[in-house]
C-alpha positions in Angstrom: 87.2 107.5 77.7 84.0 105.8 76.7 83.9 102.1 77.0 82.5 100.6 73.8 82.3 96.8 73.7 80.3 96.1 70.5 80.3 97.7 67.1 79.4 96.9 63.5 81.8 97.8 60.7 82.3 97.3 56.9 85.7 96.3 55.5 86.8 96.2 51.8 90.1 95.0 50.6 91.9 96.8 47.8 91.4 95.6 44.2 94.4 94.3 42.2 96.0 96.7 39.7 95.4 96.1 36.0 98.1 94.6 33.8 99.5 96.8 31.0 99.6 96.1 27.3 102.7 98.0 25.9 105.6 97.5 23.4 109.2 98.6 23.3 109.7 101.7 21.1 113.4 102.4 21.6 115.2 103.4 18.5 117.8 100.7 18.9 115.2 97.9 19.1 113.1 98.4 16.0 110.9 95.4 16.6 110.8 95.4 20.4 108.5 92.9 21.9 105.7 93.3 24.5 106.8 95.2 27.7 103.6 95.6 29.7 104.1 94.8 33.4 101.8 93.2 35.9 99.5 95.1 38.2 100.2 95.1 42.0 98.2 93.2 44.5 95.6 95.0 46.5 96.0 95.4 50.2 94.1 93.1 52.6 92.3 94.2 55.8 93.6 92.6 59.0 92.4 92.8 62.5 95.1 92.6 65.1 94.8 92.4 68.9 96.8 95.2 70.6 97.4 95.2 74.4 97.5 99.0 74.5 93.7 99.1 73.7 90.8 98.3 76.1 87.8 99.5 74.1 86.3 99.5 70.6 85.7 103.3 70.8 87.6 104.2 67.6 85.2 102.0 65.6 82.2 103.9 66.9 83.1 107.1 64.9 84.3 105.4 61.7 82.4 102.4 60.3 83.9 101.8 56.8 87.5 100.7 56.2 89.0 100.2 52.7 92.5 99.1 51.9 94.3 100.7 48.9 94.2 99.1 45.4 97.4 97.9 43.7 99.1 100.1 41.2 98.5 99.3 37.5 101.4 97.9 35.5 103.3 100.1 33.1 105.4 99.8 30.0 109.1 98.9 29.9 108.5 95.8 32.0 107.5 97.9 35.1 105.3 96.1 37.6 102.7 98.0 39.6 103.5 98.3 43.3 101.4 96.2 45.7 99.4 98.0 48.3 100.1 97.7 52.0 97.7 95.8 54.2 95.3 97.8 56.3 95.9 96.9 59.9 93.0 97.6 62.3 93.9 97.3 66.0 91.4 95.9 68.5 91.7 95.1 72.2 92.5 91.5 73.2 89.3 89.7 73.9 87.6 90.8 70.7 85.3 88.3 69.0 84.9 88.8 65.2 81.6 87.8 63.6 80.3 87.9 60.0 77.5 90.4 60.2 75.2 88.6 57.8 75.6 84.9 58.9 76.7 85.7 62.5 79.5 83.1 62.0 82.4 83.5 64.4 85.4 84.3 62.3 88.1 84.7 65.0 88.6 85.0 68.7 91.5 87.5 69.3 92.1 86.6 72.9 95.7 87.6 73.3 98.0 90.4 72.1 99.4 89.8 68.6 96.5 87.5 67.5 95.3 88.6 64.0 92.8 87.6 61.3 92.5 88.5 57.7 88.9 89.7 57.2 89.2 90.9 53.6 91.6 89.4 51.0 93.3 91.8 48.6 92.7 91.3 44.9 95.4 89.9 42.7 97.2 92.1 40.1 96.4 91.4 36.5 99.1 90.1 34.2 100.7 92.4 31.6 101.1 91.4 28.0 104.7 90.2 28.5 103.2 87.0 29.7 101.2 86.3 26.6 104.0 86.4 24.0 104.6 83.2 22.1 106.3 82.1 18.9 102.9 82.3 17.3 101.9 85.6 18.8 104.8 87.9 19.2 102.8 91.1 19.6 100.0 90.2 22.1 97.5 93.0 22.7 95.8 91.5 25.7 96.4 92.2 29.4 94.4 91.1 32.4 92.5 93.3 34.8 93.1 93.0 38.5 90.7 90.9 40.5 88.5 92.7 43.0 89.2 92.6 46.7 86.7 90.9 49.0 84.5 92.7 51.4 82.1 91.9 54.3 80.3 93.4 57.2 81.6 92.5 60.7 80.3 92.6 64.2 83.0 93.1 66.8 82.2 92.1 70.4 84.6 92.6 73.3 84.7 90.3 76.2 87.0 91.3 79.0 90.0 89.1 79.7 90.0 89.0 83.5 90.9 86.3 85.9 88.4 87.4 88.6 85.0 89.1 88.1 83.1 91.0 90.8 79.4 90.1 91.2 76.9 92.0 93.2 74.0 94.4 93.2 74.6 98.1 92.5 76.3 100.0 95.4 77.5 96.9 97.4 81.0 98.2 97.2 82.6 96.6 94.1 84.1 99.8 92.8 85.5 100.7 96.2 87.0 97.2 96.5 88.8 97.3 93.1 90.1 100.9 93.9 91.4 99.6 97.2 93.4 96.6 95.8 94.6 98.1 92.4 95.4 101.3 90.6 92.0 101.3 88.9 90.0 104.4 89.7 86.3 103.8 89.0 83.7 106.4 89.8 82.5 105.9 93.4 79.5 107.6 94.9 77.7 107.7 98.3 74.3 107.1 96.8 72.7 104.2 95.0 74.8 104.0 91.9 75.9 101.4 89.5 79.1 101.3 87.5 78.3 102.0 83.8 81.5 100.6 82.3 83.7 97.7 83.3 87.0 98.5 85.1 90.1 96.3 85.0 92.6 96.3 87.8 95.8 94.4 88.2 96.2 93.1 91.7 99.8 92.2 92.9 99.8 90.0 96.0 103.6 89.8 95.9 106.4 89.7 93.3 105.3 86.3 91.9 101.5 86.4 92.3 99.2 88.8 90.4 95.7 88.6 88.9 93.4 90.8 86.9 90.1 91.7 88.5 87.1 93.2 86.6 84.7 95.5 88.3 81.7 94.9 86.0 78.5 96.9 85.9 76.0 95.9 88.6 73.5 93.2 87.8 69.8 93.6 88.4 66.9 91.2 88.2 65.9 90.6 84.6 69.4 91.3 83.2 69.3 88.0 81.3 66.3 89.4 79.3 68.2 92.7 78.7 66.9 94.7 81.7 69.3 97.4 82.9 72.7 96.8 81.4 71.6 93.2 80.7 73.7 91.3 78.2 76.2 94.2 78.2 77.1 93.0 81.7 76.8 89.3 81.3 79.1 89.0 78.3 82.0 90.2 80.4 81.5 87.5 83.1 82.0 84.7 80.5 85.8 84.6 80.4 86.5 85.1 84.1 87.6 82.0 85.9 86.5 83.0 89.5 83.8 85.2 90.8 83.9 87.3 94.0 80.2 87.7 94.9 79.8 90.8 97.1 76.7 91.2 99.3 75.7 93.7 102.0 73.4 93.6 105.0 69.7 94.3 104.5 69.9 97.2 106.9 71.3 99.1 103.9 69.2 97.6 101.1 65.8 97.9 102.7 63.3 95.4 103.9 62.5 94.2 100.4 66.1 92.9 100.0 68.4 90.7 102.0 71.9 89.5 101.2 70.9 85.9 100.6 68.0 87.0 98.4 70.4 89.2 96.3 72.7 86.2 96.1 70.0 83.9 94.8 68.6 86.5 92.3 71.9 87.2 90.7 72.7 83.5 90.3 69.3 82.9 88.7 70.2 85.6 86.1 73.5 84.0 85.4 71.9 80.6 85.0 69.2 82.0 82.6 71.8 83.7 80.5 74.2 80.8 80.2 74.1 77.8 82.6 77.9 77.5 82.7 78.1 81.0 84.3 76.2 79.9 87.4 78.6 77.0 87.8 81.7 79.2 88.1 83.4 79.1 91.4 82.3 81.9 93.7 83.7 83.5 96.8 80.9 85.1 98.7 81.9 88.2 100.7 79.8 90.2 103.1 81.1 93.8 102.7 80.9 96.9 105.0 81.9 94.9 108.1 83.3 98.1 109.5 79.8 99.3 110.3 78.1 98.4 113.6 74.9 97.3 111.9 76.7 94.7 109.7 78.6 93.3 112.7 75.5 92.9 114.7 73.7 91.0 111.9 76.8 88.9 111.0 75.9 85.7 112.9 72.4 85.6 111.5 73.5 86.3 107.9 76.3 83.7 108.2 73.7 81.1 109.4 71.3 81.8 106.6 74.0 81.4 104.0 75.2 78.2 105.7 71.7 76.7 105.1 72.5 77.2 101.4 75.8 75.4 101.8 77.7 78.6 101.3 80.5 79.9 103.6 80.8 83.6 103.6 83.9 85.8 104.1 83.8 89.3 105.5 85.6 92.5 104.6 85.5 96.3 104.5 86.4 97.8 101.2 86.9 101.1 103.0 89.2 100.2 105.9 90.8 97.2 104.2 89.8 94.8 107.0 89.6 91.2 105.5 90.6 92.4 102.0 93.9 90.5 102.1 92.2 87.3 103.1 89.7 87.6 100.2 92.5 88.2 97.7 94.4 85.2 99.1 91.3 83.1 98.8 90.8 84.3 95.2 94.3 83.4 94.3 94.0 80.0 95.8 90.8 79.2 93.9 92.2 80.7 90.7 95.3 78.5 90.9 93.1 75.4 91.0 90.8 76.5 88.2 91.8 75.8 84.6 91.8 78.6 82.0 88.5 79.2 80.2 88.7 78.0 76.6 87.6 80.6 73.9 83.8 80.7 73.4 
C-alpha cells in the first residue's frame, strides 16, 4: 500500500430540494386547498477519523466529492426525502485546512472525531405554508438553498508516542521490526525508508507504546531536501525521540556519530524550534560488531562532552534493546501529551 500523507480535494454539499406548488383535485373535495410539500434537505459532507485507516491513499485517485441533493416536494402534502450525509473516512491524525485561506478547520486526532466541511442546503417550502384567509390558493413555493462547497487540504501527521531519528541505514527499520510486528523494507545497502511505519510495542500486559519508523533525515531537510518536510511533519506529534547513531567506521571518514547527531538536531531546530527540544534517547546501534565495540569508549566520551549519555544496542541480535525500550517508557511516562498543533 502506498503511504499518502497530504492531498487536496474539493467537497460540495447537496442542494435542498424545491418546494412544490400543488392543489387538491379529489372529486370529494371540490375546492381543495394547497397541497404542495416541502423539499428535502441536501446531504452534508463530513470527515470522520477511522482507526482502520493509516493513509490518505483513497483521496489520491478521487479528488471531488459531492453529496446528494434533497428530493423535491410533491402534491398531496408529500415532503421530499432528505439526502443522507456523505461520510468521508480519514486516518486519525488528519489535519483539515481550507485550501484557499489555509485556515485550520479541524484536527481529527482520535478515532471518531469528525467535522462538517460542507453544509447541505435547506429544502424549500411548499405552497401549503403560504395559505392564509386572504390567499387561499397560493401559487408560490420556495426553491431549495444551495449546499456549500470548498477546497480542502488534508495533511496526515502520524500519531505515535515515540519517533525514531537517525540518518539513513543506521538501523531504524531493523529496530522497529525487532520490537513490533511492523515489517518495513530492510536492505544491506545504503537505503532510506520511503514511508513511515508504525509499530505497537508491548513491554508487558499493562505497558505498550506506538513507535514510528520515519523516513531517514538528511542535511537540508528543513529546506525540503530529500524527503524534507514529508519527514519532519511526522515528528511533530511524537512525545519522545529515540535518536539512533552508528560508528563512523560504517559511515565513512566524512561522517561521525556525534556529527550526525548535531546535523539532525540542527534540521529539527530550523524546521520548528520545539522539535529540537523534545526529549531524546541517544542510542549507538550495531554494538554486536567488533569495530563498534572497539570505538565505544571514544564515542561515549565525545558525546559526554556534549552533555549526552548514550545507550548501546544491536537491532540484529537484540542486545540492549529491552533496556532502550524501558528507558523510552520511563521518559514517556514523565512527558505530557502533545497538544494538537
